[in-house]
N, C-alpha and C positions, 0 to 999 in steps of 0.2 A: 829718151823716156819714155815709159808706158804709161796709158791712161786704161783704167777699169773701171768699165760702169756695169752696175746691176741692176736688173731691173725684175722686180716681182707681177708676173702678166698671168692674169689667168685664164683659163684656159680657153674659153670661149673668144680670148682675143688673140691669141697664138697667132693665128694667121695675118693678121691687120699690122700686128706688132711684130713680124718677120720684113713684113715689106716697106714700113716704117724705120726697123734699124738698117736694112739696107740702103737704105735712101739717103738716110742720115750718113752711115761710113761714102757712101760716095760722093757726097756732098764735102765731109770730111778729105778725103782723098785726093779730091783737085787741088787743096792747099797746099801752097809752099813748105816743105818741111816735114811734108807725111813720110812715113818712111812703109808702116803697112798695119793692117786690122783684120779682123774679124767678128763674126756674129754666132753667138753660141748658146745653147742649151742643155741646163744641169740635165746630164744621163739619169740620177735618182729623183731628182723634183722637177718634172717638165715645166713647172710653172717659172722656174729659177731663169733666166737668162742673161747673157752678159755680151758687153760690147768691148772690145777689146783694141786699142791703137798704139802705132809706135810712132814716135816725133823724133827729130834730131835734136830737139833742145825744147825747153820748156816756152821759150818766148816763141817758138813755131806754134806750137798749139795753142798758145794762146790767142795768137793774133787771127789764127784759121776760126777759132771761137766770135770774132767780134767782123767776120766777113759776113755782106750781106747774105748769100747763098746757104750759109752753114747755120746764120739765124733762123732763115725759115726752113732748112730741110730738118737740122740737127738739133736745136735748142729747145723745140717742142719736145722729142725726145728725150733726151737728156736731162729735162728737168724734171724726167718721170724715174730717174735712176733713185737708187735706196740713199739715204743721207750718209753716206760715208765718207772719206778720204779714197781717192780717186788717181791722183796722180803720184807715182813710183820713180823713183831714179835706177836705171839698171846697176846692177852691181858686179863690177866683174873680180875672178880669182887672185888680180894681182894687187889687191888692197889698192886700190885708188882712193882719195878723198872722197869722203862722202859727206850730204849733205848735213848737217848738223843744228840740235834744235835751237833757236837762239833768234834775238832780234835781228833782220837786216838793217845795214845801213843803206842810205838813199843817196849815197853821191860817189 
């Protein structure tokens, strides 16, 4: 699964945001199930930043968010993300089953 978190950061806060984003990425990278991640900045609008991470599965990502180190280093930054969906499933060309819209069974 892929997590894409976008941020609108004023120019004067860019240096501090960059350090905070890399700190958040390091905390997430230390968690089980982490596959990879990057910090990026939009080439046309330098105030738009992105933090992307890839996980083995959604459970790994959710468990990572509940760890103490991530709550301290990453959650404050992630709470500043633009209010939009951020979790995506990987879609392959082979036509594997995709997540479907609808209620989930809890059992």
